[in-house]
C-alpha positions in Angstrom: -27.9 -18.1 15.8 -26.0 -19.7 12.9 -22.3 -20.5 13.4 -21.4 -18.2 10.5 -23.3 -15.3 12.0 -21.7 -15.9 15.4 -18.2 -16.0 13.8 -18.9 -12.8 12.0 -20.1 -11.0 15.1 -17.0 -12.2 16.9 -15.0 -10.5 14.1 -17.0 -7.3 14.5 -16.5 -7.3 18.2 -12.8 -7.6 17.8 -12.7 -4.8 15.2 -14.8 -2.6 17.4 -12.7 -3.1 20.5 -9.5 -2.4 18.7 -10.8 0.8 17.2 -12.8 2.3 20.0 -11.9 4.8 22.7 -14.3 4.2 25.5 -17.4 2.0 25.9 -19.7 4.3 24.0 -17.5 4.1 20.9 -17.3 0.3 21.2 -21.1 0.1 20.9 -21.2 2.7 18.1 -18.4 1.0 16.1 -20.0 -2.5 16.6 -23.4 -1.2 15.5 -21.9 0.4 12.3 -20.0 -2.7 11.5 -23.1 -4.9 12.0 -25.1 -2.5 9.8 -22.5 -3.1 7.0 -19.6 -0.7 7.6 -17.1 -1.2 4.7 -13.8 -2.6 5.7 -12.1 0.5 4.3 -13.7 2.6 7.0 -12.6 0.2 9.8 -9.0 0.2 8.6 -8.9 3.8 7.4 -9.6 5.2 10.8 -6.8 3.4 12.7 -3.7 5.6 13.3 -1.2 3.1 14.7 -0.1 -0.5 13.9 -0.8 -3.5 16.0 1.7 -4.3 18.7 2.6 -7.7 17.2 5.3 -9.5 15.2 5.4 -8.3 11.5 3.2 -10.4 9.3 1.5 -9.8 5.9 -1.9 -11.5 5.8 -3.7 -12.4 2.7 -3.2 -11.0 -0.8 -1.9 -7.6 -2.0 -5.4 -6.5 -2.8 -7.3 -8.5 -0.1 -5.7 -8.6 3.2 -4.1 -6.7 6.1 -0.8 -6.6 8.1 0.3 -7.0 11.6 3.3 -5.4 13.2 3.8 -2.7 10.6 6.6 -0.1 11.0 6.6 3.4 9.5 9.4 4.8 7.5 10.6 8.1 9.1 9.1 11.1 7.5 12.6 12.4 6.6 15.8 10.6 6.0 19.2 11.4 4.5 18.1 10.1 1.1 14.3 10.2 1.2 11.2 12.2 2.2 7.7 10.8 2.7 5.0 12.6 0.9 1.3 13.3 1.5 1.7 12.8 5.3 -2.0 13.5 5.9 -2.8 10.2 4.2 -1.0 8.2 7.0 0.2 5.6 4.5 3.9 5.4 5.3 3.5 2.0 7.0 4.8 -1.3 5.8 6.3 -4.6 6.5 9.9 -4.1 7.9 11.3 -5.8 4.8 9.7 -3.1 2.6 10.8 -0.2 4.7 14.4 -1.6 4.7 14.3 -2.0 0.9 13.1 1.6 0.5 16.0 2.9 2.6 18.5 0.9 0.5 16.8 1.9 -2.7 17.0 5.6 -1.7 20.8 5.3 -1.3 21.2 3.5 -4.6 19.1 6.2 -6.3 21.5 8.9 -5.1 24.4 6.9 -6.6 22.5 6.8 -9.9 22.3 10.6 -9.9 18.7 10.9 -8.8 19.0 14.2 -6.9 19.4 13.9 -3.2 17.1 10.8 -2.9 13.6 9.6 -3.5 10.1 10.9 -2.7 8.0 8.1 -1.3 4.3 8.1 -1.8 1.8 5.6 -0.4 3.0 2.3 1.2 0.1 1.1 3.4 -2.2 2.1 6.2 -1.1 1.3 9.8 -2.8 -2.1 9.7 -3.1 -2.4 6.0 -6.5 -3.4 4.6 -8.7 -1.6 2.1 -8.1 2.2 1.8 -10.7 5.0 2.0 -9.4 6.4 -1.3 -7.2 5.3 -4.1 -5.6 1.9 -4.3 -7.1 -1.5 -4.5 -3.7 -3.0 -3.6 -1.2 -1.8 -0.9 -3.1 -3.8 1.7 -0.4 -6.1 3.2 2.6 -3.7 3.5 4.5 -5.0 0.5 3.7 -2.3 -2.1 5.2 1.2 -2.3 4.9 4.1 -4.7 7.9 6.2 -5.7 7.5 9.6 -7.4 9.1 10.3 -10.8 10.6 13.4 -9.2 13.8 13.3 -7.1 14.0 14.6 -3.6 15.2 18.3 -3.8 18.4 19.4 -2.1 16.4 21.5 0.3 13.8 19.5 2.3 10.2 20.0 1.4 7.9 21.7 3.9 4.9 19.9 5.3 2.7 22.1 3.1 4.7 21.3 0.0 4.5 17.6 0.7 0.7 17.9 0.6 0.3 20.3 -2.4 3.2 19.6 -4.6 1.8 18.4 -8.0 2.7 15.2 -9.6 4.6 15.4 -12.9 3.5 13.0 -15.7 6.2 11.4 -17.8 3.8 11.3 -20.8 3.2 13.7 -23.7 -0.6 14.1 -23.1 -1.0 15.5 -26.7 -0.3 12.0 -28.0 -1.5 8.5 -27.3 0.7 6.6 -24.8 3.8 8.5 -25.6 6.7 9.3 -23.3 7.6 13.0 -23.1 11.2 13.2 -24.3 11.6 16.5 -22.5 10.9 14.9 -19.1 12.0 11.3 -19.4 15.8 10.7 -19.1 18.2 7.9 -18.9 18.3 8.4 -15.2 14.6 7.7 -15.0 15.2 4.4 -16.8 18.1 3.5 -14.5 15.9 4.2 -11.5 13.1 1.9 -12.6 15.6 -0.8 -13.5 17.4 -0.5 -10.2 14.1 -1.1 -8.4 13.6 -4.2 -10.6 17.1 -5.5 -9.8 16.5 -6.4 -6.2 15.8 -10.2 -5.8 13.1 -9.5 -3.2 11.2 -7.3 -5.7 8.5 -9.2 -7.6 7.2 -6.6 -9.9 7.6 -2.9 -10.8 4.4 -1.3 -12.3 4.7 1.5 -14.8 2.6 3.1 -17.5 2.5 1.1 -20.8 4.2 4.0 -22.6 7.1 3.8 -20.1 7.4 0.0 -20.5 7.5 0.5 -24.3 10.2 3.1 -23.9 12.3 0.8 -21.8 11.8 -2.0 -24.3 13.1 0.3 -27.1 16.1 1.7 -25.2 17.3 -0.5 -22.3 20.7 -2.0 -23.0 21.3 -3.6 -19.6 20.1 -6.9 -18.4 17.0 -7.6 -20.5 15.9 -10.3 -18.1 15.0 -7.7 -15.5 12.6 -6.1 -18.0 10.2 -8.9 -17.4 9.6 -7.6 -13.9 8.6 -4.2 -15.2 4.8 -4.6 -15.9 2.6 -2.2 -17.8 -0.6 -1.0 -16.1 -3.1 1.8 -16.2 -1.9 5.1 -14.8 1.5 5.0 -13.2 2.9 7.8 -15.4 3.8 10.2 -12.5 5.1 7.4 -10.2 6.1 3.8 -10.3 5.0 1.0 -8.0 7.3 -1.5 -6.3 5.9 -4.8 -5.2 7.8 -7.3 -3.1 7.6 -11.0 -2.8 6.0 -12.5 0.3 8.9 -12.5 2.8 10.4 -15.9 3.8 8.4 -17.6 6.5 5.3 -15.5 5.9 2.9 -18.4 5.9 -0.3 -16.3 5.7 0.9 -14.2 2.8 -0.7 -15.2 -0.5 1.8 -15.0 -3.3 1.1 -13.6 -6.8 1.6 -15.7 -9.9 5.2 -15.6 -11.0 6.1 -13.3 -13.9 6.3 -15.2 -17.2 9.8 -15.7 -18.7 11.1 -13.1 -21.1 11.4 -9.3 -21.2 7.7 -8.6 -21.6 8.3 -6.7 -24.9 5.8 -8.9 -26.8 2.2 -9.3 -27.5 1.2 -8.6 -23.9 2.7 -5.1 -24.3 1.2 -4.6 -27.7 -2.3 -5.2 -26.3 -2.0 -2.0 -24.4 -1.6 -0.1 -27.6 -4.8 -1.6 -29.1 -8.3 -0.3 -28.7 -9.4 -3.0 -26.3 -7.9 -1.8 -23.0 -9.5 1.7 -23.5 -12.9 0.7 -24.9 -15.9 1.8 -22.9 -18.0 -1.1 -21.6 -20.9 -1.9 -23.8 -24.2 -1.4 -22.0 -26.8 -4.0 -22.7 -30.3 -2.7 -23.2 -32.7 -3.0 -20.3 -29.9 -3.9 -18.0 -30.4 -2.5 -14.5 -27.3 -0.8 -13.0 -25.5 -3.0 -10.4 -25.2 -1.4 -7.0 -21.5 -1.5 -6.0 -20.6 -3.8 -3.1 -18.0 -2.7 -0.7 -15.4 -5.1 0.7 -16.4 -6.0 4.3 -14.3 -7.3 7.1 -15.8 -10.7 6.7 -14.5 -10.8 3.1 -10.9 -10.5 4.3 -8.8 -13.3 5.9 -10.1 -14.2 9.3 -7.0 -13.0 11.1 -7.6 -9.4 10.0 -10.3 -9.1 12.7 -7.6 -9.9 15.3 -5.2 -7.4 13.7 -7.8 -4.7 14.0 -8.5 -5.6 17.6 -4.9 -5.9 18.8 -3.5 -3.2 21.1 -1.5 -0.5 19.3 2.2 -0.1 19.2 3.5 3.4 20.2 4.5 5.8 17.5 8.1 5.7 18.8 8.6 1.9 18.8 6.7 1.5 15.5 9.0 3.9 13.6 11.6 2.0 11.6 15.1 2.5 12.9 13.9 3.5 16.4 14.4 1.4 19.5 14.6 -2.3 19.1 11.1 -3.5 18.1 9.8 -6.8 19.5 6.4 -8.1 20.4 4.4 -11.3 20.7 3.0 -12.6 17.4 -0.7 -12.5 16.6 -2.0 -16.0 16.9 -4.1 -16.6 13.8 -6.9 -18.8 12.7 -8.8 -19.9 15.8 -11.9 -18.6 17.6 -10.1 -18.9 20.9 -7.3 -16.7 19.7 -9.8 -14.0 18.4 -11.7 -14.2 21.7 -8.4 -13.8 23.6 -7.8 -10.6 21.7 -11.2 -9.3 22.5 -10.7 -9.9 26.2 -7.2 -8.4 26.3 -6.3 -5.2 28.1 -6.9 -2.1 26.0 -4.9 0.3 28.1 -2.1 0.7 25.6 -4.5 1.3 22.7 -6.2 4.0 24.8 -2.9 5.8 25.4 -1.7 5.6 21.8 -4.7 5.9 19.6 -6.2 9.4 19.1 -9.9 10.1 19.0 -11.5 9.6 15.6 -11.9 13.3 15.1 -8.1 13.8 15.1 -7.3 11.2 12.5 -5.9 12.8 9.3 -8.4 12.5 6.4 -6.7 11.7 3.1 -6.7 14.7 0.8 -7.7 14.6 -2.8 -4.7 14.2 -5.1 -3.6 17.4 -6.9 -3.8 17.4 -10.6 -1.2 15.6 -12.6 1.0 17.8 -14.7 
């Protein structure tokens, strides 16, 4: 058997052991993985993080994370939304930032706090639905709606519609009846933290900020235009200090970004439909596989699970041995490790929340 094949099967064995409850599921998961199970299915079915030191592994759109913690569903200045998606997990640095940001948002006049959307899955990785990024615990979505004074019920968190900041009757135009100076202050507050690398917003919102922002123009360079992002904005953090396996994104170019790079979004090019060449056969989509991710992600999947209590940020002191990354011996050690804790903490696959479809944007 080729070395590459043996290495891949070792990865599959680790993933299967980490996800399975009982020997029959080990065999089933391994078979599905060997048959080409997409990585999003392997990561999407895990409910709890690995019992390991916190570590982002790989790139924002191609990686995973060890030792994630969850932001509590409710806090004095925040609420987590869409709880069925099980995406309130992140690197401790991100969760700490969100708690600080929620307090700063209240001081800015943003209601009683923030509504937090997707952060990451318990062990990061590709998601069953939605994002291409959010894979290493350093991305988080914040709704363009403040937390109401009265806490939202579980049902409201699932069904409450998004509210777009755009006037949908016009091309890339902010709705002046919805967008306020407080919205602008909120986005720029997120950009002000030195550990924040980028803040993604709709191109129309970026244009509005370019036209109206009178504060530090240097911070505007962090605010980047991108498709969508009209009902929420996206905070992305730098790789934390000492995170050797975290792949950094290229630095933001100097300036406020209110230049030709923004004007491009208001041309026809970003919105043009792809030109189909005659007699071209459709390309079958290829899903990201476990073998496409950094090698250490197999060990992350296989690692025993932390308990829900210890993995909730702000709970009892959290400490664990780090995941040793990079060697076949380390991965094999994980495969041979005791799985008792994982069996106690991980629920059967049938009880794992399935992400719901997003309600229509208003």
